[in-house]
NUFI-851340 format. One record per residue (C-alpha): x, y, z. Coordinates in steps of 0.02 Angstrom, whole numbers. Each point is the difference from the previous one (the first is absolute). Layout:
ATOM       c1       c2       c3
ATOM        X        Y        Z
...
//
This chain:
ATOM       c1       c2       c3
ATOM        0        0        0
ATOM       64      174      -43
ATOM       16      137      130
ATOM     -140       96      -86
ATOM     -115     -153        4
ATOM       41      -30      184
ATOM      -34      181       47
ATOM     -162       15     -100
ATOM      -65     -166       64
ATOM       38       51      180
ATOM      -97      162      -26
ATOM     -145      -96      -78
ATOM       -8     -126      142
ATOM        8      138      131
ATOM     -137       93      -92
ATOM     -108     -156       -7
ATOM       24      -16      188
ATOM      -72      174       26
ATOM      155      111       -5
ATOM      -69      150      -97
ATOM      168       88      -14
ATOM       79     -156      -78
ATOM     -145      -11     -121
ATOM       22      183      -50
ATOM      188      -28      -19
ATOM      -34     -151     -111
ATOM     -118       97     -112
ATOM      126      144      -11
ATOM      141     -118      -50
ATOM     -110      -92     -124
ATOM      -57      164      -77
ATOM      178       43      -48
ATOM       36     -175      -63
ATOM     -160       -4     -102
ATOM       42      170      -74
ATOM      164      -72      -60
ATOM      -92     -151      -71
ATOM     -131       99      -97
ATOM       97      150      -67
ATOM      115      -90     -123
ATOM     -136     -119      -59
ATOM     -120      141      -37
ATOM      136      108      -77
ATOM       26     -137     -131
ATOM     -178       30      -62
ATOM        9      189        9
ATOM      -83       24      169
ATOM       71      115      132
ATOM       22       16      188
ATOM     -182       50       26
ATOM      -62     -167      -64
ATOM      133      -90      101
ATOM      -53       92      157
ATOM     -182      -46      -29
ATOM       50     -183      -12
ATOM      104       17      159
ATOM     -153       65       91
ATOM     -110     -139      -68
ATOM      126     -134       46
ATOM       30       69      176
ATOM     -186        8       30
ATOM      -20     -179      -63
ATOM      144      -60      110
ATOM      -77       86      149
ATOM     -173      -70      -32
ATOM       60     -176      -42
ATOM      133      -16      136
ATOM     -107     -130       89
ATOM       26     -116     -151
ATOM      189       -1       20
ATOM       68     -168       60
ATOM      134       36      132
ATOM       86     -163      -44
ATOM       41       65     -174
ATOM      119      138      -60
ATOM      -82      172      -11
ATOM       76       73     -158
ATOM      -76     -128     -121
ATOM     -171       36       76
ATOM       28      187      -22
ATOM       66      -28     -176
ATOM     -158      -98      -46
ATOM     -109      146       57
ATOM      111      126      -90
ATOM       -3     -101     -159
ATOM     -189      -23        9
ATOM      -23      189       21
ATOM      113       31     -150
ATOM      -94     -124     -110
ATOM     -165       74       59
ATOM       64      175      -45
ATOM       56      -59     -172
ATOM     -171      -76      -31
ATOM      -90      159       57
ATOM      108      110     -111
ATOM        4     -127     -142
ATOM      190        4       -2
ATOM       86     -149      -79
ATOM       59     -132      122
ATOM      140      -39     -123
ATOM       74      172       34
ATOM       35      -37      183
ATOM      117     -141       53
ATOM      -98      -73      145
ATOM      108     -152       28
ATOM      147       92       80
ATOM      -15      -81      170
ATOM      187      -15       38
ATOM        3      167       87
ATOM     -176       11       67
ATOM       11      184       42
ATOM      118      143      -41
ATOM       78      116      128
ATOM     -103      134       87
ATOM       24      158     -101
ATOM     -104      126       96
ATOM       -8      -72      176
ATOM     -189      -24      -25
ATOM      -37      181       47
ATOM     -102       27     -157
ATOM     -105     -154       34
ATOM      -34       48      181
ATOM      -47      176      -54
ATOM     -120      -65     -134
ATOM      -89     -117      120
ATOM      -19      139      129
ATOM      -64      119     -134
ATOM     -128     -126      -62
ATOM      -55      -41      177
ATOM      -36      185       29
ATOM     -127       -7     -142
ATOM     -106     -126       97
ATOM     -136       50      124
ATOM       68        9      177
ATOM      -87     -157       67
ATOM       63     -105     -145
ATOM      175       71       15
ATOM        6      -30      187
ATOM      -66     -178      -14
ATOM      127      -46     -134
ATOM      141       83       95
ATOM      -43      -88      163
ATOM      -30     -176      -64
ATOM       97      -16     -162
ATOM      150      112       34
ATOM       17        6      189
ATOM      -46     -182       27
ATOM     -143       25      123
ATOM     -139     -125        9
ATOM     -172       50      -64
ATOM      -62       -3      180
ATOM      139      118       58
ATOM      -32      119     -145
ATOM     -187       -1       37
ATOM       27       39      184
ATOM      124      140      -36
ATOM     -106       79     -136
ATOM     -168      -20       86
ATOM      -82      -94     -143
ATOM      -58     -180      -14
ATOM      114     -141      -60
ATOM     -110      -22     -153
ATOM       17      186      -32
ATOM      190      -15        5
ATOM       -7     -150     -118
ATOM     -114       94     -119
ATOM      111      154        5
ATOM      153     -107      -41
ATOM      -88      -90     -142
ATOM      -67      159      -78
ATOM      160       96       34
ATOM      112     -130      -83
ATOM     -117       -5     -149
ATOM        9      191      -10
ATOM      191       -7       11
ATOM        6     -127     -141
ATOM     -111      114     -105
ATOM      112      150       38
ATOM      154      -99      -50
ATOM      -85      -58     -161
ATOM      -55      177      -40
ATOM      176       67       24
ATOM       68     -140     -109
ATOM     -112       57     -142
ATOM       58      182        9
//
């Protein structure tokens, strides 16, 4: 196992065990790695950093939402790479770009080096979150980003557990729509 794999997997496992700061650190590290993965592939088909950043956001959101599907007995980077690759293929289908233009089978080096320390990605997510209604934003922040249980978030916000769940569901759907809208512009 590489040092990067060991570090990322440790952050993932800590995040899965409820350590919100490890989870945030994982998403920050993965944002930079994903950026390095997408930029050269999209550049080969004439797409720029904006499209790459949109894909980074989509992939980070998918990793966050699907983290419960990760098998701790397996390496992390192939799991991340599968999500990243799926998001790229999905983007190519949406934009009708040719799959032949992008070499998708370059799995030797799963991710490239962090080129912007994930600051852009963190800023974009915070900016998009600010566009959501306050209750949705607070529910997503508490449960999905800070690692609180639905019950804890409900108690702290003064709304029912089903209200928190509904806010998260609607909020994540709204975030996905915002990301898709920005990808089209």
